[in-house]
N, C-alpha and C positions, 0 to 999 in steps of 0.2 A: 478552419482556413483562418492559417495565421495573418498576424496585423499587418506583416511585409507585402504581404501580397494583396491582400485587402486594398491598401493603399496603392498598389500597381493599378489593381483593375478600377479603381474609383474611377469615374466620370469619363471612360474609357467606351461608351457604344457607340455605334456607328454617327455619324453625324454631330455628338457630341463637340459642343464650341469649350474650348480650354480656356479662356481669358475671358466669358460673357459670362453675367451671372444666367441659370437657369435651373429650374429646380430638380432637388434629385431625382424624383419619378410624377408623375403626372400632370394635370394640364395646370400652363399658367398664360393668363393674359396681363388685364394691364397694372402697371407700377401704382401702390397707396403708400402714403401714410408716410411719405419719407420726410424722417427729421435728424435732426443732427442732438445730440443731448450727451453731455457726459464723455465726450471723447468717442463717441460713437456715429457710426451713419444708421440710421434702422431702416430700411427696406421690407415693406408691405405688399402683396401683391393677391391680384384677384386669383383664388387657388382652389383645383376641384381634387381632393384628397383623395378621391375613389374611381379615380377615371383620367385618360388620357383626353376626353373630349371634352367640350362647356358644359358644365354639371352645375348644382348646387354652390352658389362663391363662398368661402371662406375668405379669411386675409392668412396667409401666406407669412411667412416672417422670416427674415435673415438680418445681423448684424455684420458691421464692418470695421475698422480703424482706419484705413487708408482709400475707400473704394475700388477695392483690387481683388483684396480676397476676403470671401465672405463667409461668416459662419448659422450654418442654417439652426436657426432657434425651433419651436414647436408653434404649432400653428396659432395665431394670434385671435381672431375672432371667428366665430363658428355662429350659423345659423341658431336663433331661439322663433319665439313666437309670435316676432315683429316680423321675420320673413330670410331670405336670405342676405348676407352682408357683400353689396354692392361697393364700388368704389369711393375713397373720399381721401382724406389729408388727415396729419397730424401736427401738432402744435405742440410747442414747451407753452405750458400756464406759468412764466414765471415769478410772478406777483399774488398767484391763489385767488385771480380774480372768480374762479368756480367755486372756489368754499369745498375742494374737494382735497385737498392737499394739508388740512391743519397751519396755514399761513405758510409751507413751503413750497419748492418748485414741483412740477410733474411733466408728464405726458397725458392730454389730452384728445384720443383720436376722436375725428367727424364722418360718419363715413353713413351714407342709405339700405336702410332696409327695404327690401324689393317683396312685397308677395300679390296679393290679389283684394281687390275688394269682396266679400265673401258674398255677396247679394246680386253683383253682378257677374267677379268673373274678371274686370275688368284691371287692368294693371295698378298697382297702388305703389308709389315707392316714396317714404318719408325723410328726413333728417334726422341720423341720431345720435348720441356718444357714448364713450367708454374711454375712464379713464386706468394708471398704472401709477403706484407707486413703488416699482420696483425696477426704474429704468426700462418697463415696456416688457419683462418678461412673463408677468401675467396682467391682466387686463377686468375692468368691473366693468358692467356696463350701467348705465346711469337708468334708475328705478323710474325718472320722469319720461323714457323714450316713449316716441320719438320728440324731440323737441323741434320739427319746422315741418310741416305739410302744406300742402296747396288741393284742394282735392278733383278740381278742375285740369290739374294738370301730369299726365299718365306719366310722359318723359321726364323726371322733377330729380335728377341722381348727379352723384359724384362733387361734392362739395369741397372746394380746393380753401380754408381758414388762413387765414393772416393779420397782424396788428399792424393797425393804422394808428401810428404816432402823434400825427398832426392834429387828430379827432378825437384821441384816448378811447378809438371803439377799436373790438372785434370786426373782421368786415369776411361776408360766405358771400363767396362767387358759387352760383349752381345752373347747370343746364337743365335747358325748363323746353326742352323739344326743338326750337329755332332760333331759340334766343338765350340770353345769360343773365338770371336775375342776381340784383347783388341784397345782401343785406348787411343789418350791422346790430351788435351785441356788446352789451357792458361787461358780462359775465359768465358769455359763452352757452348757457343755457339756455335764454330769451332772446328770441331773434327778430326787427323789424325789415320790413321791407324797406327800399331807398330808390331803387328804380330797375331799369330793364334794358340792355342792350344788345343788337343784334340785327335788329327785322330788317331786310334789306340791305346786308352790310357785308359785305364780304359773300362766300361760297355758302350756299345751301342745300348743295350738292346730296347730303345726306343730313341724318337727326344729328346736333349739335350733344358735344360729351364731354369730358374730363378738362372743365378750364384752367386755368390757373392764370393771376393777375400780380405783377410785381415790378420794381422801379428798378433802372437802369442807368447808369453813366452814358453819354454817348461820345465817343472817341474817348472814353477814356475820362472823362472832363468833370472831375463832383459834380461842378456849376452849372452843367447842362446834363438833365437828367428827362427820361422821359417812363412812362408805364408801358408794357408790356403784358398781352393778352395772346392766352394758347387758348385754340376752340380748336378740338379733334371732331372731323366728319366719317360720321358712319359708311357703311358700304350702299353706295345704293348699285343696286345691279346692271340698270341700262348704262353706267358709265364703266369704260374700264383700269381706273383707276383704283377701285374699291375704297379700302377706308384710308386718309390721310388726316396730317394735321394743318390749320392755318393759325396766322399768329396777327394780331391786330396792335399797332402800336397807337399812344395818343397821351391826354391826361387824364388823372383820376383826382377827386378831389375830397376823397372818403368814405363818396354814396353813388358818383356817376361817373362812368369810363364817357368820353368821350372820343373817337376814332379822329387821328390825323388825316388823314387820307379820304378820297373820296369812295362812297359805299362800294360802288363796283371794283375796289382794290381788292385784288385778290393774294395773298404773300403765302405762302407755302415754307413751313419748316424744311423739308425736307422733298428731294426729288423723284426719291425710289420707291420702293411699294411696301416696304418692312420697317417702319416706324410710328406706331402709334400711340395714342392714351398718354403720351410724354407727360411728366410734370416737373416742380422743380421741389430740390431740400427746403425744408423750413430748417429758418434757426441757425444757418451757416454762421458762425461766428465773425463780426464785422471785422477784428484784424485777419481772417480769410479772406473776407471781400468778394468772394466769387458767385455768383446765379449757378448753381450743378445743378441739370435735369438729365433723366434716361428714359426712353420709352421703351413700348412691346413692342420686338421686333417681329410685328408677322404682319397680318392684313385678317384683317375678316372677312376677306373675297375666299379665303383658300384655308386657313388659321387651324380648322377640325381636320384635315385630311393631308396635311404637311406628314413625309414619310420617314416620322422618327415614333417609337415603340415605347420604352420605357418613359419617357417625359414628351413634352410638348409645348415649344416656345420656347426664345429668351429672351434677353433684354438688350435693348443696346449698349455702345461701350457709357461711359458718363460723359455728360458733357459738358464743359465751359460755354454759356451763350452772353455776347454783348452785342452791345449795337453801333454802329459806323455806320457814318455818313458817306454814301455815294450819291452821283446825277441822279439815281431816279429819288434817292431819297434815305431816310433813314432806313435801315436793316439791319437787320442780325446776321451773328456770322456766328459759329460753332467751333469749339476746339473739343479733343480729346483732354481730359484731364492730365496733367503731367503726370499724378501716380501709376500712368500704367508703362513709364519709363522702365520702372523695377523690373519689368518684366523681359527687357531686351537680353538677347544672349546673340553669340555666332554674329559678330559685326562687318558688314561688308560694304566698303568706302570706293563710289568714281567720281572724281572729278575732270571736268573740261573735258568731254566724248562726244568726237562726232558721231552721229548713228546714222548708220547707211540702211536701207534693204536688205535684209538676208543676213543681217550680221545680229546675235545676240548675246548682249554682254554677262547675263542670266544664266547662260547654258549647262553651268555646272553648280548651279544653288537649284534645290528640290525644297520646298517646303509648304505645309497647307494651312501654316498657323507664323503669320508674320506680321512683318511693317515696312514699308517703304516711304520712304521722302524725297520727290523727285522735284529740281525743279529744270524746266527746257526752254528754254530761248528758239523762239521760229526762226526756221531759215527758208527751206524750200518743199519741205513735207507737208502733203495734204490731211496727215494725220498719224499720230502716232497715240501709246502708252501701254502699257501691259496684257500680257494672257496670263492670267492666274490660276489654279487647280487644273491642269494642262494636260493630255493625256491624249488615247483614242480616241478620235471623234469627243472628245471634250474640251470646254473652252469657256471662260467665261473673260470677256476682255472689259477693262477700262480704258478709256479711250479718249482722244478728244479731236474732232473737227475742224481743222485749224480754221477753213472758209468759212465754215456757218457760225464758228465760236460755240461750241458746242461740248460739254464736256458728256460721257455718258457710262453706264454700265449695260452690256449687254449679255444679258443671261440663255440667248435663245439655244443655246449648245451647252449649258452649264452643268448636265446630268439629268439627273432624275426629276421629269416635270409631268409625265402624264396625268399625276393625280389631280390635276385639275385644267384646265383650258388657258385659263385667265396666267399659271405662272407663265412661262415662257417668255422671252421678249425683252424689248431697248430700253431703258429708262437717262432721261436726257434732261438737262440746261443749260440755258446761256451761259458762258461763261467768258469775261472780255480779257484777254492778255494784258496785263501791268507792265509795261516796260518790255512789253515784245515778251513777256517770259510768264510761263504757265507752273504752276507748283501742285503736285497731285499728293495726299500723304492718304496713304491707302491701310488699313487693315484686312486681313484675312483672318478667319479662322471658322476654317472648316466647314462649317455650312452660311458663313457670311460675310459680304463685304463692305464694307464701308468706306468712302469716300470725302474727302476734305479736298474744295478745290480754290486755291489762290488764300491759305489760313482760314478756310470757312467761310467763305462768302457762300458757298454754294455745297451741298451735302448732298449725297445719293447711299441711302443704305438698301442692299439688297439680299434678302435668302441666296441660298444657290444648295445644290445637293450634287456633288459632284461623288465620282465614284472615291473610295479611301486612298487608293494607291494612285490617285493623280496629281502628282505634287511641283509637275512644271512650271517654272516662270520664264515668259518671253516680254523680252522689250524689243517690243516690234516698231516700224513704220514703214511709212508708205507715199513714194510717188515724190521721193529725196529725203536729204537728210534732214536734223535737226542738232541741234548742240547740245548735250544733256549739260549741263552746268554743275548741276548734283545729283549724287543720288546716294543715301543711307538706306541701307537693308539691314535688319535686324529679326532672325527669327527670335517669336516672345512663348515661353516655358508658359506650364499649366499654373493656372492660379490654385489648382483643386489633390494635384499629389506633391 
């Protein structure tokens, strides 16, 4: 096959995302080891190179200069005598506190080795290190592995490490069953227990996983800051949501995290079903100033049976997270990274349109890889929004229920769903109008929908599996009109061809 034909057929399989990250083939889950170093964003991920369902975990690897176009690299970390390579993080050891780099800087990966205790077959999870002297292209596992273990804790995994300047120490947060344990170190190789957070705090509807801890300004004010703790919650078969991610805001002094909210307060990062295990990039330069995170775009409830063949799973769009003051308190907002704008083509724009039932401004637009930014002024309509990936007996609805002030994604009739009885459904969240207006920022990419309501105050991420030929888009309204203040539509080109 010639190179031109190979390029034309690359990443063209059924349901294959065109501008989200997915592996060339086989299984992927949690993003791991995200770090920025000398002009490159590194993305590692839980990877099974020999099958399309979860199996012996490796770290897959890709790099990007812009968070949009990714170059696949060879596997970063593979199982060894200590076990499989579960989730973890990566950092730049700028001052060679580890002693790995002969006084220079380099990359250190901190990850969970997973195996079983030989005498009992009980799960054993221990924290280990690897380092790279060549910009992450090859990795050397530390001879002293593992560097941290707690024999009495079976679920003890997913270390996230960062430098805490005020105490001049490295900090590690690790998931430990139903809590987060915090450790500190001066050299990355030796760790001391500092504190534990989480008992009777937030949601405990599943095992705690994939923590992240970082500081953000509130309302972009550098003089007012709060710490944010992400904690993913595993799948509990007795609950409808499956796996999802919560967050806490509070104070952190280098050793102890204190929650700002009451213990029973639960704050969800995403109100869809398909954003899990998200953590943020380390070492993004201060001059950039953004905290950028990405999540696994699936759900443990059905991740192993989603209807793709050559590969399985993708990641969400990279998102900037910020803190914003609201009437309920300080809350997280999310926005897609601005780098995504480079994919925009075929722009269509509408301004000051009165939208009535039965009329569709987008009847001549057909696409299943696109972006919509729409601002509505509420008038008489009881519901409005968009029907996407629409065709015979199929549609996914991104809508707003005016009376109940609810934004929603309804994938009840979105296409293939028989692979799991929990897949079809409607997912929603409260979204209060601002100055009597609602903004919907929507990304559709063949098999996914991401909705950012009112500049990211509410986010809904959902997988869908529609027929490939179903590309109609409908702007709909019910029981009265709504004023469309503005609508910007962009087809988004592929990042892979």
